[in-house]
N, C-alpha and C positions, 0 to 999 in steps of 0.2 A: 246392701250394693258394694259396701269398703272392701272387701276381699274381692272384687272384679273389678276395678276400676281399672288397674296392670291392664289386664285382657282387653277392655273397653278402649284405652290409652293409643292402646298399637292397632287397632281393628279400622282401617276406612271404610270400612262397609257401612257398616250400622255405629257403630262403638261413639266413636266423633259424638254423630249424632243426639245420642243419648246423651253422653257428657255435658254436649250445649245446651242443653231440653233442662239439667240441672242449673246451669249458671242464670239462664234467661227465665225459669219459671220458680225454683226456690230463693228463698230468703239468706241470706250470707251465713246465718251459723251450719245450716244443714252442708252448706259448700266445704264447711273448713274440714270435714273431714275426708271430702274428696281430695282438697289440695295439699291435704300432707299427707296421704296417703303418693300423691305425684312425687312430693316433697321428697318422698325415703326413694323414689325410684329414679329422681331427674338425672341421672350419670348415664341410668340405660336408657333412658325414652330418649332424651338428647341426642343420641346415638341411631334411632330407629326413622326408618320414614316416618311413618302416621304417628310416631310419637315426638318428634318433635314440633308438630305442627300445632298438635294439644296441648303439649308444654307450655309455647308463647299464647296460647290463649288462655293456661293457665295464668300466666305474669300479668299478663293485662288484665283481668278479672281480679285479683289481688293489688293489684297498681291502683284499681279503681274503689274497689267497694274493700277488700281485704289488707290495708297497708301494714296490719301487723305480722299478715301472713310469708308478707311482700318478700320480705330478707329470709325467711326462712326457705325460700324458691331459688333465691336467686342467689344468696352468696356461697354454695358451695360450686354451684357453675361460673361462678368467675373466679375462682379460685382455680378449676380447670378451664380457666379461659386459654391457654396456649395450647392444649391437647385439644380442645373443642375446635378451634380456631381451621383448623387443618384436617378436619374430619369433613366427611362428606355433607351429612345432616348437621350435626352439632355446629358447625360455622352460620347457620341461620338462625337458630337460637340465642349466640354472640353478637351476631349483626340487629337483631330485634332486642336485643338488653340496650345496648349501645343508643339506641333512639330513643328512649324512656325518659320524661322528663321527671326530674329528682332526685333524689339520694345519690347524684351524682355519680351513677352506675358507669357510665362513660368514661366519667376520670378515671375510676375505680381497675376497668377493666385494662384502660393505658396504663396501668400504673405496674398491674401483673403483669403486660404485653413488655415492659421495659427491655430492653436489651435483646426483643427478638422480630423487632420492624422489619431489618434488613432480609432475615431468612423466611417472614412470613411476606412482606413483600412480591416473595419468589415462587408462592406457593399455590397453585392454580385456585383452593379455597382461602388461604390466609391472606392473600391480597385483597378480596373484596372485605376482611375485615380491619384489614388497614385502609381502605378507601372508605370505610360507612367510620371510622375511628377520625380521619383527615374531615370528613363534610360534617359530620355529628355532632363534634365535642367541640366547643367553641373554646379557639388557644390547644386544640389538641394537638394542630397540623406544627404551632411551635414544635413540638415536644419530637415530634415521628420527625420532622424535617431533620432537626439536627444533630438527630441520633441516625440517623443516615450520611450526614454530613463529618461527621466523627472524627475527629482525629485528622482532617482532612485528606481523607480516605477515596482520592479521587476512582480508584479501579473500583471499590464498594460501587461507587455512584453508577459509575459506567455498568456493569455488572447486571443492575439493575432498571438501566434506561434499555439495556438491550436484550433484558427475558420477557418473552413472551407475555407473560403476567406481570411483570415488576414496570414493563412501560405505561400501563393502563395507572400503577400508583402515583406514579411521578405527574401523570398528566393531570390526577386528581391535584394530587400535591398544587403543581401550576395552578391552578384555578381556584383554589381554596386562601390559598398562603396570601399572607401580607406584611407588610413593612418588611422589617428588616430580615426576614425567614425565606419570603418570596425575593428577594434582593440578592441574597447566597444563592439561593436555588438557583436561582437564574442564571451567576456570574456561571457556577459549578456548571451546568448543565451546557453552556456555550464553549467552555475548553474543552466540549466534547464532541462540538458539533462539525468536525473534521471525518471523525468515526461515524457518528451518527446518520451522517446524510447519504452513508454507502450500506449501514445493515437495514436490515428487512424489519424491524422491530422499531427502528430509530428514525428510521428515513423519512417515512410520512406523518407519524403520528407526534416524535418531538420537535426534530428537527425542523422540520418545518416553522415553526411557531415562532423560529428565529430569523430574522435578517442579518446576515451576517456579510460577509466579504463575496460574495457570490465563488467565482473558479480561483480569487490571489488566496493564496494561504500565506499568513505572514509566519513568523521564524517558531513563535511562542510554540503556535499548534502544528506546525510541522514536523516540531521537535515530540512534541506529545506523541502523536500519532505514531513517529515512527517507533515509540514505545510502548505500543499496543501490543497484546500475547497474540502471537503467532495461532491460536487457534481460532482467529476468527477468519475462517477459507469458503473463497467463493469461486465457483468455476467461470473461467475466464476465455475468449475466442483467440488465440494472438495470429494476426496476420502479417505475415514477411513475405521476403522475393529469396527463392534460393539462390542457386549460381547459374541458373536457366533461365532466370526473371520471371521464373513460375511463383505462382499467389502460394503460399504453402497455411495451412489452419490450423492450431497447433491447439487441442484443449487442456489446460491444465488448471493446478488450485493455488491462488496467488492469496496473498494475506494483505490486511490491511497497512502492515509494515511496509512491505513490496509498494502498493496503492500511494503511501504517505509519501515515500521516495520520488516515484514514477512525478507526482501532481507537483512536491516543490521542485526539483530537478526539470520540471515540464517535459518530459521525456515521451512525448508524444501524446497519445489522446486516449484515453483509459477511461473504460466506464463498465458496468457492471456484465453487459451481454456481448461486448465487444471490445479490445482493447487494437488500437494500429499503430503501427510503430515506424519509424523513418526506414529506409531499404537499409540506410547505411550503419544504422545502427547493429550492434550484433548484442541480439540482448542472449541473455542467460539461463532462460527458460530452455 
C-alpha cells in the first residue's frame, strides 16, 4: 500500500478512513512505512485541503506511539513554518504542532518565526498562528509582545491594533500577558486610545477595554493624535448655516488628524456619523 499512501492521504472520500484504520488496527512497525511516506511528501500534504488533516493525525500518532519518527515529520514543517503560517491549509498544521506537548515544538516554531510576528499578525491566516503561539506556549507572549513593541515603534503597534486581523492578536496578547509584558502593552495601547476609539476595529474591541478620560484629551494624547497618518479617513456630514440661514449638509472625508484638532480645541461636536459646528465658525471644508 506504500506507493498509494499519497493518493489516499489526499482523498477525502475513502482514503482518510483507510489510513485511520491502519493506525488503529495495525501495530506500530507496519505503520512506520506509512509515516515515512507521509514525511517524504509533508510539504505537499500540508498545502492540500485533505492532506493537511491526515498529516495532523500522523503527527499525533507518532507523538503517542512512534516518537522516533515524530522528529522526521515535524522538523521539515518547523523549518518551513513562516511559509506554512500564511497558507490557507498549512496554517492549521502549524497551529496543531504548536499545541503538542514535549520536544518544545511550540518554542521551536516561535524561534523560526522571530522577526516575522508583526507581518504575521496582520495576515488572515498568520494571525491565527500568532494567537496560538500566545495562548499555548508558556512564556511565549513575552517574546512576541516585546517584538511588537521593539524599538518603541508606536506606529507599528497602532497599525496592528487597527488591522482587521491584528486587533484580534492584540486582544489575545492582552488576555494572556502577565507582569511587565502586560504593563508595557497596556501602556502602549492607552497611548493610542484617542485614535482607537474612532477606528472601526479599535473602537469596540480594544479601546473599550480601558477606562480612560472620557471626552477630555490631555496634551500628550492630543499631540499624538495630530500626528496620525492621513490615511485614516472616514465620511462625515457637516451641518452649518449658509448666508440665508438655511441648513446646508456637506459630505466630506475627515482624517483623524482633523478630528484630533477639533476635539482638542473643542470646536463643536464631532462624531463618526455627524459633526455639528457653530454657525459663527468658518469651516475650512
